[in-house]
N, C-alpha and C positions, 0 to 999 in steps of 0.2 A: 606210905609215907615217904618225901624225899627231903632233900638238903644242897642247898648252893655255897659253894664257899667261893667267895673273892674278894676284890680288895674295893667294889665298888660304892660308891655312897646312895643315900636313898632316892631314890628317883622320883621326879616331880613329874604331872601329870605332861608336861609340855614335852615336846623332842630334843635335848639338850645337844648343844652344839657338839661335843664328844662323841655324843651316839651317831650323830648325823654323818658327822667326818668317817666313823670308823663302818658305819654300814655303807657309806658310799664305795668302801674302797673295797668290799666283798667282789670278789668273782664272779661272774654269771654263768649259769651254766651254758655250754655249748659255744662256748668261744672257743675261738680259733686254737690249735695248741701248736704254738710257735718253737715247741723241741724247749729242750735245757742245755745249756754247757755244765753246770753244775745243779746234779739232785738235791732238793729240797724234800724234805718230811715233816709233820708234824706229830711227836712221841704220842701215845695214849698208852697212859701206864694203867693197867687193871687190877686192880687190887683183890688176889686171887690166895686167901692165907689158905694153908695147907690143911688144919684139922675141919674147916668148915666153909666150903667153898660156896661161893654168892651162887645165887639162880640165876641162870643164864638171861632169861628178859630184865628183868632190872639191873642186870648188869650192860649191856647193851642200850636201854633208854639213860645209864647215867654217862657212858659214853657219848652219845647224841648229844646229851644236854649238856655236858663240859666241852665238848669242841664249838657249839655255837656260841657258849658264854663267855668261851677264852677268846673267840673270834668277836664278839661283839661287849668283851669290856673296854673302862673307861683308860686303860693303858695303850689299849690300841687306836685309840684318837692321835691324828698327828697335827697336833695344836702347837701354837705359841705356848710357852711356860712350861712344858711338861718336865717331870723329874729325866735327869736321865737313864732311869733304870724303864719309864715311860717308854722314852724315846728309843731303847734296844727294842722293845718287846712292838713299838708301832715298825719299826725300820723292818724289824726279822719277819713278821705277819706281810707286809708288803711283798718284800722279797720274794716269800712262797708263794703269795696268788702270784707273781710273774711269771712261776712257775706251772708245772705237774703237780697240782694240792696232793702231793702223797701223803699218806697218815700211814705210821708202821705202830701197830700196838705190840704191847711189853707188858710182862706182868710183873706184879710186886707181892710182898709179905714181910709182916714185921720190921726190922727197923730201914731195910729195903724201900718199904713203903712211909714209912716216914721220913726217911731223907729227901725222898722226889718233892715232899710237898714246901721242901726250902727253894725251889726251882720255879720262875713264873711261870704260873698258870694258873687252871680252874678248877676244883675238885667239885666234883656232885655226887651224892650220895640217896641212889631210890634205893626201898625198901631194902635197907642192910646194906646193899651191895655200891662200890663206889669204884669210881674212872677219874682220872687225872689228866685234863687235857694240856700239853706244855708247848709252849712258844717253838714254833718252828725253827731248823735249824740245818745248812746243810749236810744231808748224810755222810758218815762219818766223823762230823764234827760233833757231835751230839754233847753234852756234859758226862763228865766221865761216870756220875750218879745212873744217869740213863743206859750209856753205852755197856754197862754191866748186867744190865737185867734181862731176862730172857725172853725170845720175842717168839718161840713155839713151846712145841711139851707138854702143856696144860689145855687138855678139852672139858666144855661143860657140855652135858646134856641137854636136848632141850626140854624147856618145861612142857608139863600139862598143856591142852590149848587155856588159854587165858579168856576165851570170852570173846564176845562179839568188842570192839573199841567205841569208844563215845564217838560219835561222830564231829562234835563240836571240838574235838583237840587233835593236832596235828596228829597224824599217824604215819608211821616210817613201817612200809611193807618192804619185807625180806622174803627173796626168792628161795626158798627152803630148797627148791629141787637142786640147786648149785650145789648142796651140802657145804658151805663154808664152813672153816672152822670160828670157833669165837670171837679170835683173834681178828681175821679178814671181814667178819660181820660187822665189830666196833668200830672199824674203818668206814665200811660202806656206810655203815648210822649216821657216822659223823660225818660225811660227807652228805647226805641227806639234808641232815640239820643245816648245815651252814648253808647249801644252795636254797633252803626253803626261805632261810634268812634271807637273802641276795635277793630272791623274786618276791617277797614280800614287799611292800611301799616302806615309806620308812616309818610312817606313824603304824600300818599295822606291825611291822616289826618291831617298833618302839612297845607296842601293847603287850607284844610276845615277852618281849625282855620283862617288863615291870611285872607279867604274872607269873615269872623264874623261869622260862621257857619249856612249858609242862606238853609232853608228846607220849605217843605211846607206840612200842614195837613191835608187831607182829610178824611171825616169821612164818609165813605160809605155803602150801604148793603154788607153784606157776599158775594154775588154771584158774586160782583163786587171789590171784592180783586185781586188783582195779584196773579197768580199762583206760589205757595210756592217754586219750582223750581228757579223764577227769581227774588226772594227777598234776598236782604244781610243779615237781620234778621227778624226771626219770635220772636216774644214774646209771651210766655205762663203764663199765670198768676196763682201763688200758690193758690188761692182762696180763700184768710184771708176775703175779704171785697167783697161784692157786687154779685161777679159770680161766678159761678162752677169753681173748681179747674181743671187745665188742656185746659182752655179757649185761645184760640188763640185769643190774645185781637189786637194788630197790627203789622203789615207787613213793612218792612223799604224796599227801594230801593236808592241807593246812589248816583244816577245820574253821572255825571261826576267826582264824585272823584271815582269811584267805578270799578273794572274790567270788570265789568258785563256791562258794559253803551256801547253802539253800537253792542250788541249780543242780544239784543231783551228783557233787563231787563228793560226799562222806565218805563211800568206800565201796 
């Protein structure tokens, strides 16, 4: 079971103007790196309570869904008539899109988790595991509630093999040979879900959004990753933390939302 908490209105069948605008603003994979004068990052807050820690795979799935939902939230549109909070939401997202799309995962529990729900963003829960993607900000200028949260220090063990994924549902394949921490992996699957939305056509992305951004995460050895030609997205890490620059961290297959589906792209 999973749930997604945001402020979006009920979705009609036609692509609404706000979604089209938010989707068009998404950065595309392989855009030239223009560098950055001031680094920006999107905080991903992982709910990791002390007594009962969540399973790793549902937490990564929650993080990936929260990121894409935050990027394609109604507040992400830059349209006339937007509220002041919506304008700030959109402006910060687009400033971040113009830089390197860095994401930094932090952990929270108890009152820390409750307090970050007041910050602009989207929370997703998958099988009892929750993550919240927040509006990006310049590094060092995060809200004080976020700045207090620990970045590292908590690791979650890999789950038992969850079985073969449903090929009709998007899959984010994570290279387990890289031995990424749960925080690093959360940032990478967030890259994957966001970039999948960017490469999907507007109507396909809207169908995915209307369905609640279903996706699956599978951490597998590099030898078991899908071949690059059948992937919709390949995420290559810049190498700022944990792993070497140029490492392909995740590959994404878009399932029924992708034009590749049915042509051998499932897995």
